[in-house]
C-alpha positions as CSV (number, residue, x, y, z in Angstrom):
1,X,-90.1,144.7,155.8
2,X,-86.4,144.9,155.0
3,X,-85.7,145.3,151.3
4,X,-82.1,145.6,150.3
5,X,-80.3,145.2,147.0
6,X,-76.9,143.9,146.3
7,X,-74.8,146.9,145.2
8,X,-72.8,144.6,142.9
9,X,-76.0,143.9,140.9
10,X,-76.8,147.6,140.2
11,X,-74.9,148.9,137.2
12,X,-73.3,152.2,137.8
13,X,-72.6,155.0,135.3
14,X,-68.9,154.3,135.4
15,X,-69.4,150.6,134.5
16,X,-71.8,151.6,131.7
17,X,-69.5,154.3,130.4
18,X,-66.7,151.7,129.9
19,X,-69.0,149.5,127.7
20,X,-69.0,151.7,124.5
21,X,-69.7,150.1,121.1
22,X,-67.7,152.8,119.2
23,X,-64.8,151.0,117.6
24,X,-62.6,154.1,117.9
25,X,-63.2,154.3,121.7
26,X,-62.4,150.6,121.9
27,X,-59.2,151.1,120.0
28,X,-58.2,154.0,122.2
29,X,-58.9,152.0,125.4
30,X,-56.7,149.1,124.0
31,X,-54.0,151.6,123.2
32,X,-54.2,153.1,126.7
33,X,-54.0,149.6,128.3
34,X,-51.0,148.7,126.1
35,X,-49.2,151.8,127.1
36,X,-49.9,151.0,130.8
37,X,-48.5,147.5,130.3
38,X,-45.4,148.9,128.6
39,X,-44.9,151.3,131.5
40,X,-45.3,148.4,134.0
41,X,-42.6,146.4,132.1
42,X,-40.3,149.4,132.1
43,X,-40.8,150.0,135.9
44,X,-40.2,146.3,136.5
45,X,-36.9,146.5,134.7
46,X,-36.0,149.5,136.8
47,X,-36.8,147.5,140.0
48,X,-34.6,144.6,138.7
49,X,-31.7,147.0,138.1
50,X,-32.2,148.7,141.5
51,X,-32.1,145.3,143.2
52,X,-28.9,144.4,141.4
53,X,-27.2,147.5,142.7
54,X,-27.8,146.6,146.3
55,X,-25.1,144.3,147.7
56,X,-26.3,141.0,149.1
57,X,-25.9,141.0,152.9
58,X,-26.1,137.3,153.3
59,X,-28.6,137.7,156.2
60,X,-31.2,135.7,154.3
61,X,-30.6,132.5,152.3
62,X,-30.8,133.1,148.6
63,X,-32.8,130.2,146.9
64,X,-35.0,129.7,143.9
65,X,-38.3,130.3,145.9
66,X,-37.0,133.6,147.3
67,X,-35.9,134.8,143.9
68,X,-39.2,133.8,142.3
69,X,-41.2,135.5,145.0
70,X,-39.2,138.7,144.7
71,X,-39.7,138.8,140.9
72,X,-43.4,138.3,141.3
73,X,-43.6,141.0,144.0
74,X,-41.7,143.4,141.8
75,X,-43.9,142.7,138.8
76,X,-47.1,143.3,140.9
77,X,-45.6,146.5,142.4
78,X,-44.8,147.7,138.8
79,X,-48.3,147.0,137.6
80,X,-49.8,148.9,140.6
81,X,-47.4,151.8,140.0
82,X,-48.4,152.0,136.3
83,X,-52.1,152.2,137.1
84,X,-53.7,155.6,136.8
85,X,-51.2,158.2,135.7
86,X,-48.2,156.1,136.8
87,X,-44.9,157.7,136.4
88,X,-46.1,159.5,133.2
89,X,-44.3,157.4,130.7
90,X,-47.3,155.5,129.6
91,X,-49.5,158.6,129.5
92,X,-47.0,160.5,127.3
93,X,-46.6,157.5,125.1
94,X,-50.4,157.2,124.8
95,X,-50.8,160.9,123.9
96,X,-48.1,160.6,121.2
97,X,-49.5,157.4,119.7
98,X,-53.1,158.7,119.9
99,X,-52.2,161.8,117.9
100,X,-50.4,159.7,115.3
101,X,-53.1,157.1,114.8
102,X,-56.2,159.2,115.6
103,X,-55.3,162.8,114.6
104,X,-59.0,164.0,114.7
105,X,-59.6,162.6,118.3
106,X,-60.7,165.3,120.7
107,X,-60.1,163.4,124.0
């Protein structure tokens, strides 16, 4: 008899940990996500500026589809870069704002 369970159906401690009902924890999580999103926007602007500094070689045809694809790729790379610790901008911003709005927070 082969009994197996779907690992996606079993709640893990990490998924249960993220589902807190404490309003302060929810606000801190929202603040952290907002700081990550800000860092992603900042990184995306850096990517745009870096692309403008590289001269166009003319090897590939420049059209609307290519430009749109490049912008979407840059935004996705910026989001991935900002995940976790990122470049540190979002983390520093989070720590500063957390202390201003939640001065008694221990974490």
